[in-house]
mmCIF file of the N, C-alpha and C atoms, coordinates in Angstrom:
data_MODEL
# 
_entry.id   MODEL 
# 
loop_
_atom_site.group_PDB 
_atom_site.id 
_atom_site.type_symbol 
_atom_site.label_atom_id 
_atom_site.label_alt_id 
_atom_site.label_comp_id 
_atom_site.label_asym_id 
_atom_site.label_entity_id 
_atom_site.label_seq_id 
_atom_site.pdbx_PDB_ins_code 
_atom_site.Cartn_x 
_atom_site.Cartn_y 
_atom_site.Cartn_z 
_atom_site.occupancy 
_atom_site.B_iso_or_equiv 
_atom_site.pdbx_formal_charge 
_atom_site.auth_seq_id 
_atom_site.auth_comp_id 
_atom_site.auth_asym_id 
_atom_site.auth_atom_id 
_atom_site.pdbx_PDB_model_num 
ATOM 1   N N  . UNK A 1 1  ? 46.087  -11.366 34.954  1.00 0.00 ? 1  UNK A N  1 
ATOM 2   C CA . UNK A 1 1  ? 44.830  -11.841 35.668  1.00 0.00 ? 1  UNK A CA 1 
ATOM 3   C C  . UNK A 1 1  ? 43.815  -10.445 35.795  1.00 0.00 ? 1  UNK A C  1 
ATOM 4   N N  . UNK A 1 2  ? 42.647  -10.656 35.398  1.00 0.00 ? 2  UNK A N  1 
ATOM 5   C CA . UNK A 1 2  ? 41.851  -9.672  35.448  1.00 0.00 ? 2  UNK A CA 1 
ATOM 6   C C  . UNK A 1 2  ? 40.859  -9.711  36.580  1.00 0.00 ? 2  UNK A C  1 
ATOM 7   N N  . UNK A 1 3  ? 40.910  -8.526  37.177  1.00 0.00 ? 3  UNK A N  1 
ATOM 8   C CA . UNK A 1 3  ? 40.066  -8.433  38.437  1.00 0.00 ? 3  UNK A CA 1 
ATOM 9   C C  . UNK A 1 3  ? 38.610  -8.513  38.167  1.00 0.00 ? 3  UNK A C  1 
ATOM 10  N N  . UNK A 1 4  ? 37.928  -8.817  39.460  1.00 0.00 ? 4  UNK A N  1 
ATOM 11  C CA . UNK A 1 4  ? 36.261  -8.806  39.221  1.00 0.00 ? 4  UNK A CA 1 
ATOM 12  C C  . UNK A 1 4  ? 35.740  -7.816  38.789  1.00 0.00 ? 4  UNK A C  1 
ATOM 13  N N  . UNK A 1 5  ? 36.426  -6.357  39.211  1.00 0.00 ? 5  UNK A N  1 
ATOM 14  C CA . UNK A 1 5  ? 35.922  -5.309  38.879  1.00 0.00 ? 5  UNK A CA 1 
ATOM 15  C C  . UNK A 1 5  ? 36.266  -4.811  37.395  1.00 0.00 ? 5  UNK A C  1 
ATOM 16  N N  . UNK A 1 6  ? 37.210  -5.095  36.792  1.00 0.00 ? 6  UNK A N  1 
ATOM 17  C CA . UNK A 1 6  ? 37.516  -5.123  35.373  1.00 0.00 ? 6  UNK A CA 1 
ATOM 18  C C  . UNK A 1 6  ? 37.080  -6.052  34.121  1.00 0.00 ? 6  UNK A C  1 
ATOM 19  N N  . UNK A 1 7  ? 35.972  -6.953  34.761  1.00 0.00 ? 7  UNK A N  1 
ATOM 20  C CA . UNK A 1 7  ? 35.623  -7.974  33.792  1.00 0.00 ? 7  UNK A CA 1 
ATOM 21  C C  . UNK A 1 7  ? 35.172  -7.176  32.579  1.00 0.00 ? 7  UNK A C  1 
ATOM 22  N N  . UNK A 1 8  ? 35.222  -7.938  31.351  1.00 0.00 ? 8  UNK A N  1 
ATOM 23  C CA . UNK A 1 8  ? 34.724  -7.377  30.133  1.00 0.00 ? 8  UNK A CA 1 
ATOM 24  C C  . UNK A 1 8  ? 33.318  -7.452  29.946  1.00 0.00 ? 8  UNK A C  1 
ATOM 25  N N  . UNK A 1 9  ? 33.001  -6.185  29.665  1.00 0.00 ? 9  UNK A N  1 
ATOM 26  C CA . UNK A 1 9  ? 31.202  -6.186  29.537  1.00 0.00 ? 9  UNK A CA 1 
ATOM 27  C C  . UNK A 1 9  ? 30.857  -6.622  28.116  1.00 0.00 ? 9  UNK A C  1 
ATOM 28  N N  . UNK A 1 10 ? 29.752  -7.293  28.085  1.00 0.00 ? 10 UNK A N  1 
ATOM 29  C CA . UNK A 1 10 ? 28.985  -7.698  26.703  1.00 0.00 ? 10 UNK A CA 1 
ATOM 30  C C  . UNK A 1 10 ? 27.646  -7.175  26.734  1.00 0.00 ? 10 UNK A C  1 
ATOM 31  N N  . UNK A 1 11 ? 27.291  -6.959  25.443  1.00 0.00 ? 11 UNK A N  1 
ATOM 32  C CA . UNK A 1 11 ? 26.053  -6.255  25.416  1.00 0.00 ? 11 UNK A CA 1 
ATOM 33  C C  . UNK A 1 11 ? 26.117  -5.326  24.370  1.00 0.00 ? 11 UNK A C  1 
ATOM 34  N N  . UNK A 1 12 ? 24.849  -4.595  24.086  1.00 0.00 ? 12 UNK A N  1 
ATOM 35  C CA . UNK A 1 12 ? 25.037  -3.351  23.149  1.00 0.00 ? 12 UNK A CA 1 
ATOM 36  C C  . UNK A 1 12 ? 24.951  -2.230  23.653  1.00 0.00 ? 12 UNK A C  1 
ATOM 37  N N  . UNK A 1 13 ? 25.620  -1.407  22.991  1.00 0.00 ? 13 UNK A N  1 
ATOM 38  C CA . UNK A 1 13 ? 25.626  0.285   23.308  1.00 0.00 ? 13 UNK A CA 1 
ATOM 39  C C  . UNK A 1 13 ? 24.330  0.915   23.089  1.00 0.00 ? 13 UNK A C  1 
ATOM 40  N N  . UNK A 1 14 ? 23.999  2.061   23.488  1.00 0.00 ? 14 UNK A N  1 
ATOM 41  C CA . UNK A 1 14 ? 22.933  2.648   23.065  1.00 0.00 ? 14 UNK A CA 1 
ATOM 42  C C  . UNK A 1 14 ? 22.925  3.180   21.836  1.00 0.00 ? 14 UNK A C  1 
ATOM 43  N N  . UNK A 1 15 ? 24.037  3.406   21.179  1.00 0.00 ? 15 UNK A N  1 
ATOM 44  C CA . UNK A 1 15 ? 24.261  3.834   19.866  1.00 0.00 ? 15 UNK A CA 1 
ATOM 45  C C  . UNK A 1 15 ? 23.820  2.772   18.835  1.00 0.00 ? 15 UNK A C  1 
ATOM 46  N N  . UNK A 1 16 ? 24.267  1.477   19.129  1.00 0.00 ? 16 UNK A N  1 
ATOM 47  C CA . UNK A 1 16 ? 23.913  0.370   18.474  1.00 0.00 ? 16 UNK A CA 1 
ATOM 48  C C  . UNK A 1 16 ? 22.262  0.183   18.320  1.00 0.00 ? 16 UNK A C  1 
ATOM 49  N N  . UNK A 1 17 ? 21.759  0.161   19.578  1.00 0.00 ? 17 UNK A N  1 
ATOM 50  C CA . UNK A 1 17 ? 20.492  0.063   19.746  1.00 0.00 ? 17 UNK A CA 1 
ATOM 51  C C  . UNK A 1 17 ? 19.506  1.081   18.702  1.00 0.00 ? 17 UNK A C  1 
ATOM 52  N N  . UNK A 1 18 ? 20.058  2.388   18.883  1.00 0.00 ? 18 UNK A N  1 
ATOM 53  C CA . UNK A 1 18 ? 19.440  3.330   18.150  1.00 0.00 ? 18 UNK A CA 1 
ATOM 54  C C  . UNK A 1 18 ? 19.349  3.329   16.661  1.00 0.00 ? 18 UNK A C  1 
ATOM 55  N N  . UNK A 1 19 ? 20.472  2.703   16.098  1.00 0.00 ? 19 UNK A N  1 
ATOM 56  C CA . UNK A 1 19 ? 20.919  2.373   14.760  1.00 0.00 ? 19 UNK A CA 1 
ATOM 57  C C  . UNK A 1 19 ? 19.793  1.551   14.279  1.00 0.00 ? 19 UNK A C  1 
ATOM 58  N N  . UNK A 1 20 ? 19.662  0.241   15.134  1.00 0.00 ? 20 UNK A N  1 
ATOM 59  C CA . UNK A 1 20 ? 18.921  -0.770  14.773  1.00 0.00 ? 20 UNK A CA 1 
ATOM 60  C C  . UNK A 1 20 ? 17.430  -0.479  14.913  1.00 0.00 ? 20 UNK A C  1 
ATOM 61  N N  . UNK A 1 21 ? 16.999  0.486   15.695  1.00 0.00 ? 21 UNK A N  1 
ATOM 62  C CA . UNK A 1 21 ? 15.699  1.024   15.742  1.00 0.00 ? 21 UNK A CA 1 
ATOM 63  C C  . UNK A 1 21 ? 15.421  1.830   14.659  1.00 0.00 ? 21 UNK A C  1 
ATOM 64  N N  . UNK A 1 22 ? 16.273  2.748   14.217  1.00 0.00 ? 22 UNK A N  1 
ATOM 65  C CA . UNK A 1 22 ? 16.064  3.553   13.155  1.00 0.00 ? 22 UNK A CA 1 
ATOM 66  C C  . UNK A 1 22 ? 15.945  2.706   11.753  1.00 0.00 ? 22 UNK A C  1 
ATOM 67  N N  . UNK A 1 23 ? 16.855  1.581   11.507  1.00 0.00 ? 23 UNK A N  1 
ATOM 68  C CA . UNK A 1 23 ? 16.653  1.048   10.460  1.00 0.00 ? 23 UNK A CA 1 
ATOM 69  C C  . UNK A 1 23 ? 15.390  0.174   10.356  1.00 0.00 ? 23 UNK A C  1 
ATOM 70  N N  . UNK A 1 24 ? 14.873  -0.200  11.643  1.00 0.00 ? 24 UNK A N  1 
ATOM 71  C CA . UNK A 1 24 ? 13.531  -0.914  11.788  1.00 0.00 ? 24 UNK A CA 1 
ATOM 72  C C  . UNK A 1 24 ? 12.508  0.013   11.306  1.00 0.00 ? 24 UNK A C  1 
ATOM 73  N N  . UNK A 1 25 ? 12.612  1.336   11.930  1.00 0.00 ? 25 UNK A N  1 
ATOM 74  C CA . UNK A 1 25 ? 11.478  2.180   11.638  1.00 0.00 ? 25 UNK A CA 1 
ATOM 75  C C  . UNK A 1 25 ? 11.481  2.546   10.227  1.00 0.00 ? 25 UNK A C  1 
ATOM 76  N N  . UNK A 1 26 ? 12.677  2.915   9.624   1.00 0.00 ? 26 UNK A N  1 
ATOM 77  C CA . UNK A 1 26 ? 12.442  3.073   8.016   1.00 0.00 ? 26 UNK A CA 1 
ATOM 78  C C  . UNK A 1 26 ? 12.063  2.121   7.350   1.00 0.00 ? 26 UNK A C  1 
ATOM 79  N N  . UNK A 1 27 ? 12.481  0.747   7.663   1.00 0.00 ? 27 UNK A N  1 
ATOM 80  C CA . UNK A 1 27 ? 11.966  -0.363  6.810   1.00 0.00 ? 27 UNK A CA 1 
ATOM 81  C C  . UNK A 1 27 ? 10.438  -0.431  7.169   1.00 0.00 ? 27 UNK A C  1 
ATOM 82  N N  . UNK A 1 28 ? 10.027  -0.168  8.251   1.00 0.00 ? 28 UNK A N  1 
ATOM 83  C CA . UNK A 1 28 ? 8.449   -0.032  8.249   1.00 0.00 ? 28 UNK A CA 1 
ATOM 84  C C  . UNK A 1 28 ? 7.730   0.738   7.556   1.00 0.00 ? 28 UNK A C  1 
ATOM 85  N N  . UNK A 1 29 ? 8.131   2.051   7.718   1.00 0.00 ? 29 UNK A N  1 
ATOM 86  C CA . UNK A 1 29 ? 7.683   3.065   6.852   1.00 0.00 ? 29 UNK A CA 1 
ATOM 87  C C  . UNK A 1 29 ? 7.676   2.908   5.321   1.00 0.00 ? 29 UNK A C  1 
ATOM 88  N N  . UNK A 1 30 ? 8.667   2.143   4.910   1.00 0.00 ? 30 UNK A N  1 
ATOM 89  C CA . UNK A 1 30 ? 8.690   1.793   3.167   1.00 0.00 ? 30 UNK A CA 1 
ATOM 90  C C  . UNK A 1 30 ? 7.765   0.671   3.032   1.00 0.00 ? 30 UNK A C  1 
ATOM 91  N N  . UNK A 1 31 ? 7.490   -0.315  4.069   1.00 0.00 ? 31 UNK A N  1 
ATOM 92  C CA . UNK A 1 31 ? 6.647   -1.185  3.837   1.00 0.00 ? 31 UNK A CA 1 
ATOM 93  C C  . UNK A 1 31 ? 5.111   -0.639  3.863   1.00 0.00 ? 31 UNK A C  1 
ATOM 94  N N  . UNK A 1 32 ? 4.998   0.244   4.817   1.00 0.00 ? 32 UNK A N  1 
ATOM 95  C CA . UNK A 1 32 ? 3.644   0.928   4.616   1.00 0.00 ? 32 UNK A CA 1 
ATOM 96  C C  . UNK A 1 32 ? 3.293   1.424   3.512   1.00 0.00 ? 32 UNK A C  1 
ATOM 97  N N  . UNK A 1 33 ? 4.133   2.408   3.014   1.00 0.00 ? 33 UNK A N  1 
ATOM 98  C CA . UNK A 1 33 ? 4.051   3.088   1.793   1.00 0.00 ? 33 UNK A CA 1 
ATOM 99  C C  . UNK A 1 33 ? 3.615   2.125   0.648   1.00 0.00 ? 33 UNK A C  1 
ATOM 100 N N  . UNK A 1 34 ? 4.356   0.963   0.536   1.00 0.00 ? 34 UNK A N  1 
ATOM 101 C CA . UNK A 1 34 ? 4.358   0.088   -0.602  1.00 0.00 ? 34 UNK A CA 1 
ATOM 102 C C  . UNK A 1 34 ? 2.907   -0.347  -0.397  1.00 0.00 ? 34 UNK A C  1 
ATOM 103 N N  . UNK A 1 35 ? 2.408   -0.857  0.691   1.00 0.00 ? 35 UNK A N  1 
ATOM 104 C CA . UNK A 1 35 ? 1.240   -1.548  0.882   1.00 0.00 ? 35 UNK A CA 1 
ATOM 105 C C  . UNK A 1 35 ? 0.198   -0.617  0.621   1.00 0.00 ? 35 UNK A C  1 
ATOM 106 N N  . UNK A 1 36 ? 0.241   0.532   0.826   1.00 0.00 ? 36 UNK A N  1 
ATOM 107 C CA . UNK A 1 36 ? -0.814  1.691   0.666   1.00 0.00 ? 36 UNK A CA 1 
ATOM 108 C C  . UNK A 1 36 ? -0.843  1.895   -0.739  1.00 0.00 ? 36 UNK A C  1 
ATOM 109 N N  . UNK A 1 37 ? 0.357   1.925   -1.546  1.00 0.00 ? 37 UNK A N  1 
ATOM 110 C CA . UNK A 1 37 ? 0.143   2.212   -3.007  1.00 0.00 ? 37 UNK A CA 1 
ATOM 111 C C  . UNK A 1 37 ? -0.327  0.924   -3.804  1.00 0.00 ? 37 UNK A C  1 
ATOM 112 N N  . UNK A 1 38 ? -0.143  -0.178  -3.233  1.00 0.00 ? 38 UNK A N  1 
ATOM 113 C CA . UNK A 1 38 ? -0.849  -1.517  -4.051  1.00 0.00 ? 38 UNK A CA 1 
ATOM 114 C C  . UNK A 1 38 ? -2.115  -1.238  -3.703  1.00 0.00 ? 38 UNK A C  1 
ATOM 115 N N  . UNK A 1 39 ? -2.645  -0.968  -2.469  1.00 0.00 ? 39 UNK A N  1 
ATOM 116 C CA . UNK A 1 39 ? -3.943  -0.918  -2.054  1.00 0.00 ? 39 UNK A CA 1 
ATOM 117 C C  . UNK A 1 39 ? -4.952  0.189   -2.927  1.00 0.00 ? 39 UNK A C  1 
ATOM 118 N N  . UNK A 1 40 ? -4.385  1.330   -3.082  1.00 0.00 ? 40 UNK A N  1 
ATOM 119 C CA . UNK A 1 40 ? -4.761  2.294   -4.247  1.00 0.00 ? 40 UNK A CA 1 
ATOM 120 C C  . UNK A 1 40 ? -4.754  1.850   -5.580  1.00 0.00 ? 40 UNK A C  1 
ATOM 121 N N  . UNK A 1 41 ? -3.639  1.241   -5.938  1.00 0.00 ? 41 UNK A N  1 
ATOM 122 C CA . UNK A 1 41 ? -3.792  0.735   -7.431  1.00 0.00 ? 41 UNK A CA 1 
ATOM 123 C C  . UNK A 1 41 ? -4.785  -0.234  -7.528  1.00 0.00 ? 41 UNK A C  1 
ATOM 124 N N  . UNK A 1 42 ? -5.097  -1.216  -6.513  1.00 0.00 ? 42 UNK A N  1 
ATOM 125 C CA . UNK A 1 42 ? -6.000  -2.247  -6.807  1.00 0.00 ? 42 UNK A CA 1 
ATOM 126 C C  . UNK A 1 42 ? -7.471  -1.628  -6.813  1.00 0.00 ? 42 UNK A C  1 
ATOM 127 N N  . UNK A 1 43 ? -7.719  -0.562  -5.957  1.00 0.00 ? 43 UNK A N  1 
ATOM 128 C CA . UNK A 1 43 ? -8.857  0.041   -5.899  1.00 0.00 ? 43 UNK A CA 1 
ATOM 129 C C  . UNK A 1 43 ? -9.160  0.868   -7.129  1.00 0.00 ? 43 UNK A C  1 
ATOM 130 N N  . UNK A 1 44 ? -8.409  1.405   -7.769  1.00 0.00 ? 44 UNK A N  1 
ATOM 131 C CA . UNK A 1 44 ? -8.210  2.026   -9.289  1.00 0.00 ? 44 UNK A CA 1 
ATOM 132 C C  . UNK A 1 44 ? -8.606  0.989   -10.351 1.00 0.00 ? 44 UNK A C  1 
ATOM 133 N N  . UNK A 1 45 ? -7.910  0.037   -10.160 1.00 0.00 ? 45 UNK A N  1 
ATOM 134 C CA . UNK A 1 45 ? -8.444  -1.173  -11.359 1.00 0.00 ? 45 UNK A CA 1 
ATOM 135 C C  . UNK A 1 45 ? -9.705  -1.434  -11.008 1.00 0.00 ? 45 UNK A C  1 
ATOM 136 N N  . UNK A 1 46 ? -10.397 -1.761  -9.893  1.00 0.00 ? 46 UNK A N  1 
ATOM 137 C CA . UNK A 1 46 ? -11.712 -2.191  -9.657  1.00 0.00 ? 46 UNK A CA 1 
ATOM 138 C C  . UNK A 1 46 ? -12.651 -0.970  -10.155 1.00 0.00 ? 46 UNK A C  1 
ATOM 139 N N  . UNK A 1 47 ? -12.280 0.401   -10.038 1.00 0.00 ? 47 UNK A N  1 
ATOM 140 C CA . UNK A 1 47 ? -13.106 1.315   -10.430 1.00 0.00 ? 47 UNK A CA 1 
ATOM 141 C C  . UNK A 1 47 ? -13.220 1.274   -12.156 1.00 0.00 ? 47 UNK A C  1 
ATOM 142 N N  . UNK A 1 48 ? -12.088 1.130   -12.629 1.00 0.00 ? 48 UNK A N  1 
ATOM 143 C CA . UNK A 1 48 ? -11.718 1.161   -14.003 1.00 0.00 ? 48 UNK A CA 1 
ATOM 144 C C  . UNK A 1 48 ? -12.668 -0.055  -14.783 1.00 0.00 ? 48 UNK A C  1 
ATOM 145 N N  . UNK A 1 49 ? -12.679 -1.109  -14.124 1.00 0.00 ? 49 UNK A N  1 
ATOM 146 C CA . UNK A 1 49 ? -13.269 -2.315  -14.527 1.00 0.00 ? 49 UNK A CA 1 
ATOM 147 C C  . UNK A 1 49 ? -14.802 -1.899  -14.561 1.00 0.00 ? 49 UNK A C  1 
ATOM 148 N N  . UNK A 1 50 ? -15.246 -1.399  -13.576 1.00 0.00 ? 50 UNK A N  1 
ATOM 149 C CA . UNK A 1 50 ? -16.610 -0.924  -13.111 1.00 0.00 ? 50 UNK A CA 1 
ATOM 150 C C  . UNK A 1 50 ? -17.091 0.047   -14.182 1.00 0.00 ? 50 UNK A C  1 
ATOM 151 N N  . UNK A 1 51 ? -16.189 0.954   -14.479 1.00 0.00 ? 51 UNK A N  1 
ATOM 152 C CA . UNK A 1 51 ? -16.487 2.036   -15.526 1.00 0.00 ? 51 UNK A CA 1 
ATOM 153 C C  . UNK A 1 51 ? -16.610 1.270   -16.824 1.00 0.00 ? 51 UNK A C  1 
ATOM 154 N N  . UNK A 1 52 ? -15.419 0.475   -17.244 1.00 0.00 ? 52 UNK A N  1 
ATOM 155 C CA . UNK A 1 52 ? -15.701 -0.199  -18.373 1.00 0.00 ? 52 UNK A CA 1 
ATOM 156 C C  . UNK A 1 52 ? -17.069 -1.048  -18.733 1.00 0.00 ? 52 UNK A C  1 
ATOM 157 N N  . UNK A 1 53 ? -17.611 -1.719  -17.658 1.00 0.00 ? 53 UNK A N  1 
ATOM 158 C CA . UNK A 1 53 ? -18.711 -2.521  -17.528 1.00 0.00 ? 53 UNK A CA 1 
ATOM 159 C C  . UNK A 1 53 ? -19.805 -1.552  -18.083 1.00 0.00 ? 53 UNK A C  1 
ATOM 160 N N  . UNK A 1 54 ? -20.182 -0.446  -17.316 1.00 0.00 ? 54 UNK A N  1 
ATOM 161 C CA . UNK A 1 54 ? -21.139 0.615   -17.616 1.00 0.00 ? 54 UNK A CA 1 
ATOM 162 C C  . UNK A 1 54 ? -21.043 1.130   -18.903 1.00 0.00 ? 54 UNK A C  1 
ATOM 163 N N  . UNK A 1 55 ? -19.825 1.370   -19.633 1.00 0.00 ? 55 UNK A N  1 
ATOM 164 C CA . UNK A 1 55 ? -19.518 1.910   -20.682 1.00 0.00 ? 55 UNK A CA 1 
ATOM 165 C C  . UNK A 1 55 ? -20.029 0.841   -21.808 1.00 0.00 ? 55 UNK A C  1 
ATOM 166 N N  . UNK A 1 56 ? -19.839 -0.536  -21.620 1.00 0.00 ? 56 UNK A N  1 
ATOM 167 C CA . UNK A 1 56 ? -20.167 -1.652  -22.580 1.00 0.00 ? 56 UNK A CA 1 
ATOM 168 C C  . UNK A 1 56 ? -21.691 -1.604  -22.401 1.00 0.00 ? 56 UNK A C  1 
ATOM 169 N N  . UNK A 1 57 ? -22.354 -1.570  -21.250 1.00 0.00 ? 57 UNK A N  1 
ATOM 170 C CA . UNK A 1 57 ? -23.739 -1.760  -21.201 1.00 0.00 ? 57 UNK A CA 1 
ATOM 171 C C  . UNK A 1 57 ? -24.477 -0.619  -21.752 1.00 0.00 ? 57 UNK A C  1 
ATOM 172 N N  . UNK A 1 58 ? -24.103 0.351   -21.860 1.00 0.00 ? 58 UNK A N  1 
ATOM 173 C CA . UNK A 1 58 ? -24.547 1.621   -22.455 1.00 0.00 ? 58 UNK A CA 1 
ATOM 174 C C  . UNK A 1 58 ? -24.452 1.644   -23.969 1.00 0.00 ? 58 UNK A C  1 
ATOM 175 N N  . UNK A 1 59 ? -23.430 1.146   -24.357 1.00 0.00 ? 59 UNK A N  1 
ATOM 176 C CA . UNK A 1 59 ? -23.053 1.211   -25.830 1.00 0.00 ? 59 UNK A CA 1 
ATOM 177 C C  . UNK A 1 59 ? -23.807 -0.123  -26.577 1.00 0.00 ? 59 UNK A C  1 
ATOM 178 N N  . UNK A 1 60 ? -23.454 -1.022  -26.026 1.00 0.00 ? 60 UNK A N  1 
ATOM 179 C CA . UNK A 1 60 ? -23.874 -2.466  -26.635 1.00 0.00 ? 60 UNK A CA 1 
ATOM 180 C C  . UNK A 1 60 ? -25.224 -2.778  -26.315 1.00 0.00 ? 60 UNK A C  1 
ATOM 181 N N  . UNK A 1 61 ? -25.833 -2.345  -25.225 1.00 0.00 ? 61 UNK A N  1 
ATOM 182 C CA . UNK A 1 61 ? -27.170 -2.981  -24.759 1.00 0.00 ? 61 UNK A CA 1 
ATOM 183 C C  . UNK A 1 61 ? -28.121 -1.821  -25.024 1.00 0.00 ? 61 UNK A C  1 
ATOM 184 N N  . UNK A 1 62 ? -27.993 -0.780  -24.209 1.00 0.00 ? 62 UNK A N  1 
ATOM 185 C CA . UNK A 1 62 ? -28.941 -0.002  -24.135 1.00 0.00 ? 62 UNK A CA 1 
ATOM 186 C C  . UNK A 1 62 ? -29.257 0.974   -25.380 1.00 0.00 ? 62 UNK A C  1 
ATOM 187 N N  . UNK A 1 63 ? -28.068 1.271   -25.973 1.00 0.00 ? 63 UNK A N  1 
ATOM 188 C CA . UNK A 1 63 ? -28.269 2.269   -26.950 1.00 0.00 ? 63 UNK A CA 1 
ATOM 189 C C  . UNK A 1 63 ? -28.737 1.299   -28.248 1.00 0.00 ? 63 UNK A C  1 
ATOM 190 N N  . UNK A 1 64 ? -28.350 0.157   -28.373 1.00 0.00 ? 64 UNK A N  1 
ATOM 191 C CA . UNK A 1 64 ? -28.800 -0.738  -29.401 1.00 0.00 ? 64 UNK A CA 1 
ATOM 192 C C  . UNK A 1 64 ? -30.472 -1.012  -29.521 1.00 0.00 ? 64 UNK A C  1 
ATOM 193 N N  . UNK A 1 65 ? -30.931 -1.069  -28.215 1.00 0.00 ? 65 UNK A N  1 
ATOM 194 C CA . UNK A 1 65 ? -32.268 -1.445  -27.938 1.00 0.00 ? 65 UNK A CA 1 
ATOM 195 C C  . UNK A 1 65 ? -33.115 -0.144  -28.027 1.00 0.00 ? 65 UNK A C  1 
ATOM 196 N N  . UNK A 1 66 ? -32.565 1.148   -27.622 1.00 0.00 ? 66 UNK A N  1 
ATOM 197 C CA . UNK A 1 66 ? -33.299 2.309   -27.571 1.00 0.00 ? 66 UNK A CA 1 
ATOM 198 C C  . UNK A 1 66 ? -32.912 3.380   -28.474 1.00 0.00 ? 66 UNK A C  1 
ATOM 199 N N  . UNK A 1 67 ? -31.936 3.192   -29.327 1.00 0.00 ? 67 UNK A N  1 
ATOM 200 C CA . UNK A 1 67 ? -31.330 4.051   -30.057 1.00 0.00 ? 67 UNK A CA 1 
ATOM 201 C C  . UNK A 1 67 ? -31.143 5.554   -29.618 1.00 0.00 ? 67 UNK A C  1 
ATOM 202 N N  . UNK A 1 68 ? -30.981 5.537   -28.207 1.00 0.00 ? 68 UNK A N  1 
ATOM 203 C CA . UNK A 1 68 ? -30.530 6.651   -27.703 1.00 0.00 ? 68 UNK A CA 1 
ATOM 204 C C  . UNK A 1 68 ? -29.882 6.475   -26.414 1.00 0.00 ? 68 UNK A C  1 
ATOM 205 N N  . UNK A 1 69 ? -29.378 7.432   -25.718 1.00 0.00 ? 69 UNK A N  1 
ATOM 206 C CA . UNK A 1 69 ? -28.797 7.330   -24.417 1.00 0.00 ? 69 UNK A CA 1 
ATOM 207 C C  . UNK A 1 69 ? -29.632 7.778   -23.428 1.00 0.00 ? 69 UNK A C  1 
ATOM 208 N N  . UNK A 1 70 ? -29.558 7.179   -22.133 1.00 0.00 ? 70 UNK A N  1 
ATOM 209 C CA . UNK A 1 70 ? -30.385 7.686   -21.146 1.00 0.00 ? 70 UNK A CA 1 
ATOM 210 C C  . UNK A 1 70 ? -30.213 8.974   -20.856 1.00 0.00 ? 70 UNK A C  1 
ATOM 211 N N  . UNK A 1 71 ? -31.142 9.807   -20.266 1.00 0.00 ? 71 UNK A N  1 
ATOM 212 C CA . UNK A 1 71 ? -30.978 11.270  -19.866 1.00 0.00 ? 71 UNK A CA 1 
ATOM 213 C C  . UNK A 1 71 ? -30.203 11.171  -18.328 1.00 0.00 ? 71 UNK A C  1 
ATOM 214 N N  . UNK A 1 72 ? -30.180 10.297  -17.708 1.00 0.00 ? 72 UNK A N  1 
ATOM 215 C CA . UNK A 1 72 ? -29.573 10.159  -16.350 1.00 0.00 ? 72 UNK A CA 1 
ATOM 216 C C  . UNK A 1 72 ? -29.415 8.893   -15.920 1.00 0.00 ? 72 UNK A C  1 
ATOM 217 N N  . UNK A 1 73 ? -28.361 8.759   -15.196 1.00 0.00 ? 73 UNK A N  1 
ATOM 218 C CA . UNK A 1 73 ? -27.909 7.265   -14.626 1.00 0.00 ? 73 UNK A CA 1 
ATOM 219 C C  . UNK A 1 73 ? -28.374 6.995   -13.427 1.00 0.00 ? 73 UNK A C  1 
ATOM 220 N N  . UNK A 1 74 ? -29.502 7.405   -13.060 1.00 0.00 ? 74 UNK A N  1 
ATOM 221 C CA . UNK A 1 74 ? -30.041 7.283   -11.748 1.00 0.00 ? 74 UNK A CA 1 
ATOM 222 C C  . UNK A 1 74 ? -30.686 6.066   -11.552 1.00 0.00 ? 74 UNK A C  1 
# 
């Protein structure tokens, strides 16, 4: 028979809690980095699209009408 002072303890140890916290932190960092990379890639794609639109406008429209390129893009 087990005495009241010798009852089995249930719960998590400090080490187990620290391991879970470390794994959660590492996963959070990885997710943040990936989201940041996706955001950067999306912004780059939008910039490339805008540059291609300007290139098309200069080559196909402006140059065809004026037979010269503009001296500035202001």
